N, C-alpha and C positions, 0 to 999 in steps of 0.2 A: 326459573333459572336466572337469578339476579347476577351471579358472578359470571365473569368471562370464561368461555370454554378454552382450555389450554391445549393448543395444537402444536405438535412437532412435525416439521417437514424433514423427512429423512430420505436419503437416496445415494446412489453411486455418483461420482463426479461425471459431469457432462450428460446428465439426463434432463436438463432444463429445469432443475429444482429452483434456481434463482428466478427464472422467468415465471414459474407458477407462483412463487412468493410475491413477485411484483404485481402479478395480476390480482392476487388476493388482497394485498394490502395497499396498493397504489402509493400515495405519498404518506400514508400513515405508518411510517417505519423509521427506525433508527438503528445506527451501527455503534457497537461498543466492544468491550472485551469481556470474556468470562472472568469472574472474580479470581484473582490470584495468578492468572496466566494471560498471555497475549494472543490467544487465538480469537479471530474476529467473530463477533456475535451480532447477528441481524435478527431483529424482532419487529413486529408490527401488529396493527389492529385490523381485523376484517369484519365488515358489517354483514351479518347473516340475515336471513328472512325473519320476520316477526320482531324486528328491533333488537335482536340478540347480537352480541359481539363475541369475537374469538381473538385470543392472543396467539399470534402465529410466531413460532420460533424456528428460524431457518438454521438447522444444525449443519456442521461441516460435512462435506461429502465423505462417505466411507463405503468400502466394498463389502464389508461384513462386520459382525460384532466381535471379530478377533483382532483387536487393535494392534497396529504396528507403528503408530505415530501419535504425537500429542493431540492433534486435532481429532483423530479417530477415537482417542481415549475420552475426549469430551463427551462424545455420543454415549459411550458405555457408562461413564460416570452418571449421566443424567438418567438413563433408562434403568439403572440398577438401584436408584435412590428415590423411593416413593415419597420421602419427606422433603425432597428438593422443591423449591418454590415453583420451578418450571417443569416439574414432572408432568408429562402430557396426559390429558384425559383421553386423547385419541392421537394416533400417529398416522400421518398421510405419507405413504411410501411412494416416491416418484420414480417411475421407471421409463425407459425408452423403448418404444415399440419394436425397434430393430435389435435391441440387446436384452430382450425380456428374460432370456434364460439366465444370463449373468445377474441381472437385477433381482431375480426372485430368490436367490440365495439369502440376501439380506432380509427380504420380506418374510421368508419362512422362519428365520431366527427371531424376528420381532414378534411373530405370532406365538412362538414358544414362550415368550415372556408374558403372555396373556394380556397384552395391551390391545385395546380396540384398535384395529388397523384398517385403513382404507387403501386400496391399491389404485393409484392414479397412473394410467398408461399414457404417457405424453408423446407428442409428435405424431398424433393420429393423422395429420394432414399428409404424411409421407406414405401412408399405407397403400394407396392406389398406385403410386409411382414405383413402390418396391414390391408390389404384388402380394401384399400381406393381408390375410383375413383372420379374424378372431371370432371364436365362439364364446361370447361374453358370459352367457348363462352357464355354460359348462365350466369355464374357468372360475366363476364365482363359487360354484358348487365344490369343485376340487380344492380350491385354495381357502374355502370357508371364509369368504369375505365379500365386500361389495366393491365393484370396480367402477371407476370413472374414466371414460375415454376422453382424453384431453388434447387440445392443440393450443399451447400457450401462445403460439404465433398468431392464430386467428381468434384467440379468446374463447374458443368453444370448450365446453365441459367444465368450466370454472363454477358455473351455477350448480352443476351436479355435485361437485366437491363440497360446496357450501351446504347443500341439502343433506348430504351424508354426514358432514360434521355436526350439523344440528341434531341429527338423529343417532349420534354415536352410541348412545346407550343400547340401541337395538342391534349393534354389530356383534357377531359371534366372536368369542375370545378363545375358543378351543384351538389348539395347535393343529396344523395340517401335516406336520411330520413329527413323529415321536423319536427324538434324538436318543432316548435311553436304550434303544434296541442295539446300539453299537457295542454296549457292554452292560447287559442287564444286571449282573451281580454288583458291579461297581456302583451303578446308579441307585440300586436298591439300598446298598449300604450307606450311600450319601444321603438319601432321603431319611433313612432311619436315624442317622446322626443328627440331622437338622429337620425334624418333622414339621416345624412351623414355617419353613421357607419354601419358596418356589424352586422346583428341582433344576430347571434350566438356568435360573438366576445363580444358583450355587455353582453349577458347572462353569458359567462364564467367569465368576469370581475366581475360581481355581485356575482356569486356563489363562486368565490375563497375566498371571505371574509368569507364565511361560513366554508370552509374546511381548508384554510391555509392563514394566515393573512399577509404574507410577500410579497405581490405583489407590484412591483415597479410602481407607478402611474405617473411617470414623462413623460412617452412616450405613455401612453394609455388614452382613454377617461375617464374623471372623472364622475362617475355615482353616486357619493355620494348624489346628490340632488334627485335621483330617488329611493325612499324607500317605495314602496307600499306593500312589503311583509316582514313578520318577518322571523327570521332565521329558525324557525321550518317549516314555510310554504315553504321557499326556499328548505329546505332539502327534503320535500315531493315532490316538483316539480322535483328535481334531480332524486328521485327514480322513478317517473313517466316517466322521460326521458329515464332512463336506461331500464325500462320495454318496452317502445315504441321501442327503438332500438333493443332489443333482440327479440321482436315480428317480426320485419323486418328481422333480421338475421336468425331466426329459419325458416321463410318462404322461404328465399333465399336458405339456405343450404338443406332444405327438397327436393328441386328440383335439386340442382347442386352438392351435396356432398353425396356420398353413401359409406357405410361401410359394407363389407361382414364379419360378425362376425366369420363365419367358417374359413375364410382365415387368420384372425389375429392370430398371435402366437408370443411368446416372453418369455424370462426368467426373466423379470423384477420383477414379484411378488415373484418368488422363491429366487432371489438374495436379494430382500428387506427383506424377512423373516430372512435371515442369517445375513446380514450386519447391520440390526437394532435390532437384537436379544439382550435381556437385559444382556446376558452373552457373547455370541460369538461375538456380535458386538464390545464390548470393547476389547476383546482378539485380534480380527482382526486389529482394529485400533492401538492397542499397538504394534503389530507385524509390521505393516506398518511403524510406527514411528521408530522402532528399525532398520529396513532395511534402511530407509532414512539416519539416522545419521551414520550408519556404512559406507554406500556408500559415504557420504560426505567426510569422512576422507580417505577412501581407494582410491577413484578415483582422488581426488584432490592433493594428496601428491606430485606427480612428477611435474605437472605444477607449483605448489607453490614453490617447491625447485628451479626450473629453473628461475622463476621470481625473487626470493630472490637473487640468485647469479647474475642474469643479472643487477639488480639495484646496487648491490655492485660493480660490474665491471664498470658500467656506472659512478658511483660516483668517483671511482678511476681514470678512464679515464679522466673525467672532471678536476680533480685536477692535473693530470700530463700533460694534453694537453693545457689547457687554461692558460693565463698569471697569475702569482701569484698575489694575491690581494684580496680585500674585495669582489668583485663581484664573483670571482671564488669560494671563501669560501662559499658565499651565495648559489651558485648553487650546489656545491659538498657536503656541510654539512647541508644545509637547505632544498632546494627544492627537490632535488633527493631523499634523504632518507625519507622526509615527504610524497612525492607522492608514493614512493615505499611501505610505511607503509600501504597504502590502496589498491594499485593495487595488492599486493600479495594475497589478499583475493577474488579476482574476481572468481577464479575457484569454491571455496566453496559456495560463495553467488549465483553464477549462478546455481549450482547443487541444492541448496535449493529452488530457484524459479522454477527450472525445475520440481521438485517433487510436489510443491504446485500447479503449473499450470496443471500437469497431473491429480491430484486429483480433481481439479475444473472442468476441461474439461470433465472428465469421468462421472461427476454427483455424484461422491462419497461424496464430501464435504457436500452436502445438507443432505445426510444420517447421517453424523457425527453430524451435527447441530440438526437433529431430535432426534438422539440417546441420546444426552446429555441434551436435554431440561428438562426432568423430574428431573434429578439430580440437575440441576442448580437452580431450584425453591426452593429446600430445603435450599439453601444458600442465599436466598433473591434476586436472579438474575432472570431476565426475560428469557424466552426461546430465545428472540431476543438478549440477552447479549452474546450468544455464537458466533454470527457473529463478533462483535467487538473484543472479546477475541481471536478468531482465526486470525483475521486481525492483531492483536497486534504482532503476530510472524513475520510480515513483518515490520511494523512501528506503534508506538503508536499514531502518529498524525492522520492519516486517521482512525485508529481504534476508537479513541475518538470521531471523527466526525461521525462515523458510528452509534453512540448511538442515533442519532437524530430520528431514526425510533422507538425508545422506548417511548411509549406515557406516561407511568407512571414516574413522576419526581423522586421519590425515587429510583426506579430500575435503571433509567438512571444515576442518580448521583452516585450510588454505582458502576455501571459499569465503569463510567469515572474514579473514584478514584482508582479502582483495576487494570484497564487495563495495566498501566505501569509496573506491576510486570511480565507480559508476556515477554518472551525472544524475543526481536526484532532483526532484522538483524544488527542493529548498535552495539549490544553487541557481535555479532558473531566474529568479528576480535579479540576482547579482549579474549573471551573464547578460540578461536582457538590457539592463540600464547601462552597463559598461559598453556593450556592443553598440547600442544606440548612440553613445557619446563619441566613440573613437573609430567606428567602422562606417565609411560613407554609405548612404542609402542609394547605391547605384546598382546597375545590373550588368552582367556579363553573359551573353547568349541567353538572355531572358531570366537568368538566375540572380537573385538578390544577394549581394555580398554579405549582408547581415545574416541571412538565412544560412549561407554557406559557412560562415564563421561559427554559428551555433551548432551546426551539424559536425563541424571539425572538433569542437569541444567534446561533444558526445563520443566521437570516435577516439579522441585522445584518451578519454577516461576508460573506454573499453580496452584499448590497446595496452594501456598502463596496467589495468587489472590483470589481463592475460599474461603480460610480460612478468609482472610480480609473482603470479602463480607459478610460472616456469622456474623462476629463481628459487622460490620456496620449495618447489618439488625437487630441485637438485640438492638443496641444503638438507631437507628431511629425507634421509636415505631409506626409510622403510619401504619395502616392496609389497604392494597389495593389489588385489584385482577386484573390481566391482562390476556390476551389470546395471544397465540402464533400460528402463521400460517407460514408455510414454503412450498414452491412449490417443489415437487420432480420431477426434470427433468428426462427425459429418460436417460438410460445408453448409453454412446457413446464411441467409440474408439477415443481417443484424436487426433485431427488434428495436424500433425507434424508442419505444417506451423504456426498455431495459437500458439502452445507451443513455437516454436522458436522465434516468434515475441514478445511474452510475456516475455520470459527470456531475450531477447535483451533489451527491453524497461525498464524492472524493474532493470536489472543490470546496464544499462547505467544511469538510474535515480539515483541509489544508489551511483555509483562511482562519477558522476559529482556533485551530491548534496553534498556528503561528501567531495569531492575533493576541492570545493571552500573554505570550512571552513578550511580544513587541509592546503591548500596552504597559506591562510592568517595567520593561527596560526604558521605554520612552519617558515614563515619569521619573525614574531614577536619573536618566541622562539629563532631563530638563533641569532637575534640581541641582545636579553637579555643574551644569553649564550656566545656571542662573545665580550661583553663589560662589564666593571665593574666600580664602582664608586671610588675605592680606589687605593692606590699605590700597594697594594698586588696583584691586577690583572695586573697592568701595568708592575710590576717588578717581575712577577712570575718566569721568567727564571733565573734571578739572585738569587732570594731567594732559589729556589729549588737546583740550582747548588751549592750554598754556603753550604747548608745543607748537601749535599752528597760529599763535597770536601774531597778527600783523601780516599773515599770508592770505593770498586771494584763494579761498576755498569755499565751495558752496556748502549750504547747510546739510544737504543730503549726503555729500561726501564726508563731512565732519561726523554726522550721526553714524554712518557706516563704519568709520574708523574707530569711533568710541565703542561700538558694539563689538568690533573685532578685537580691540584691546581688552575689553571686559572678558570676552570668551577665552583669550589666551591666558588670562590671570585667574580664571575660575578654577574650580576643583578639577574639572574635566580637562581644562587646558594644561594644568600642571602635570596630570597623569600622561597626557598626550605628548607633552614636551619631553618627559622622562624617557619615553620609548622611541622618540623620533630618530635619534641617532642610529638605532638598529634597523629602521625601515627606510631611511632616506636613500640608501643605495639602491632600493627597489623602485624609487620614483614616487614614494608616498610622503605625505606630510603628516603632522600630528593628528589631524582630524580623521584621516583614513586609518591611522593607527588605533584610535579609539573605536572606530567601526570594526576593525579586525578583532580587537579584544572582546567587544560586546557580542560579536557574531559567533563566538565560541558556544554561546547558549543555543543558538540556532543560526544557520548560515544566512537565512533570509532577513535576519535582523540588521544586516549590513546597510541595506538601503534605508530602512526606517531610522537607523542611528544617524546617518548622514542627513536625512530629512529633518530630524529633530535639531541636530547641531547647527545646520545652516539656517534654521528658522529662528533660533534664539536671537533676539534683538533686531530681526529683519523687519523693516517697515514696509517694503514694497511687496506688491502682489506678484509672485512668480512661481512657476512650477518647480517641482523637485529637479527635473532634468535641466531646466534653465539655470537653477542655482549651482548645480554641479558643473555645468558647462562653463560657468563664469568664474570658477575658482582658479586662482593664480598660484603657480608654484613659487614659493618665496625664494628658492635657491636660483632657479633659472629665469624667473620672470615671465615665463610662458604659461600656456594653459596647463593646469595640473593634470587634467584628464586628456592626455594625448595618446597617440598610437603606442608609444613605448610604455608609458605607465599603465595604459589600459590593458595591453596584452600581458604585461607583468601581473596585474591584478587577476585577470582571467585565469592565467596559469597557476597562480597561487591558490585560488579557490578550487581549481580543477584537481589539485593534488593534496591540499592540506586537510587534516582531520579537524574540521571546524564544527564539531557537533558532539556536545557532551552526552546527549541522549544515546547516540550510537555507541560511545565508549561504555556507557553503563550497560547496554544490552549485550555488548561483546563480553564484558566481564561476567554477566550472568550466564551466557551461553557456554563460555569456556571455563567457568568456575575459578577464574584466576585473574588478578590484576596485571599479571606479566604481559599478556597478549595485548590488551587495550593500551597499556603504557608504551609497548613497543610500536603499536600503530601510531599513537600520538607523536612520539619522538621521530620515528623514521619518516612518516608521511609529511609532517610539518617541516622537518629538515630538508627533505627532498623538494618540497614546494618552495621553500625559501631560496634554495640554490638555483632551481629552474627559473623562478621569477627574477632573481638577481641577474642571471645570464641574459635573459630575454630583454630586460631593461637596458643593461649596459651595451648590448649589441644594437638595439633599435634606436637608442637616444641620439 
């Protein structure tokens, strides 16, 4: 076996599939998207005994092979297409020992596809506490498979999975349920029409048209000519299939799965009563958020200061060590400050993802979704809208895509339109640097003012999103009714390995994703700031020197003024001066204007842009924060970044649609430019008005 064994991890949501994936692959994993779509794809390499390796693909969670959403459709597409490069040699179906009955529906369907399948029963460490006992030998015989009893928390059973993967050729492939008994004549005719195809595969191809119409037919048999059943008849047959499978599953578990009710015990019901309480649930959630934002500022202060000083020193070292010239200026004034403008926020972003991961791993986030469902409906949102809104605190792009599981178009559209108001991680660098400049680092009753301000911005984003949804709900008059279901997973102590891998992957994805944009924009900005079209730029030194001839001015001050004069007459200075009249009433100068325009590519570019602009021509070693703090407002003569201009900037970024990637994804999800253009105009206009009022009141 020279080639890698291709393994697909398949299972229902909340069965611990990701934990098993992390145990198998460790750090040998990567995250991407399936070709042509934006459903997350996780894959990794697992080292098996005897030096053999396995390629592990962690497929999206699905309850059955009857797809009702895009991510479930990914699973179907792969399992029906033997020519796909990731088609598995063996499927490892992850199940939860407490929900084995529900999980086995998917397992019996995969067995019908005649793919070698291993049943991994996870969370085995909970069996004693829940009074569960299993007859593994009987279950293996009934289900016609091999079973690995696993505890991803304790790391037990993982070696068993590896051994079974290694010996996958010995696994039986015969189905354990014959689905054709639900209508023997129909299935016989189907097999006669397509004698060279697997019968259950044909059945899935036909029924996917009933559930989810986006099946790719280029690589699977065309059954369009076989149309002997109506859609309603096919639906009824699917229901009969599910009943047939559950009859088999119930009979199997009656013999091989025992629960001693007297031995089962737990705090879940008691905790749920408190955490989903209509009053205390909100109080606890608010307190958790307060703790998170306080901690983000307190814990990350020292590493951020160190990174800031490190990049300032690195830039100065490059300028002093490398040969003088354009290339050295590009590195010291463009690349290093631009990259430093994003790297500095790694500690705070990592802490944010750490806390989000802890809440998700513990099972608490599902309680938050349930808690907020009833309230969301009053504002025209589905209970399912809570998931995209919460996801929007990481990034609006996957959050908008997460609306695909909202069946009602009106609720889905409203959710798409208001999600960008949620404070995403791309806004975080802007918030953090501005808050650090204009909000005092003092405490009130032990609470840091800066942490309180950050939390206030998150709440403002949420309140605006909900308020906008209410207005849209009133404008869009269609009356519809929808239902919301959410699975409440068991409470778990978060696995440190899972949390660490999540933080590492999410932070790396943020830094490298933003880093590519910032690197490109930094080079462009440096060029625009280091060159000018007129003699004023070329002769800046002579013009400024002549202006101060005979005056008592130090060489350092003269050099600073020459650099400032050059910057104003560079390409970027001319662009900035052109838009300055429009932004001056908000308390911004032309440099901030350039940062606003460039950050339309990605919000986090704002800080990198200012770092690059302030670095051009700068001879002194200083941090990004110090350079921004030293900026003077040319109109008032005071500090450029003060409370009035700072709050104005924070509110502008809280409300403006400063992300062309989000606009692109909204266009794709709504199949129209009308909605993203409406978002851009209305959100940006609203942001301008609010920022204007804030500055004029506070100045």
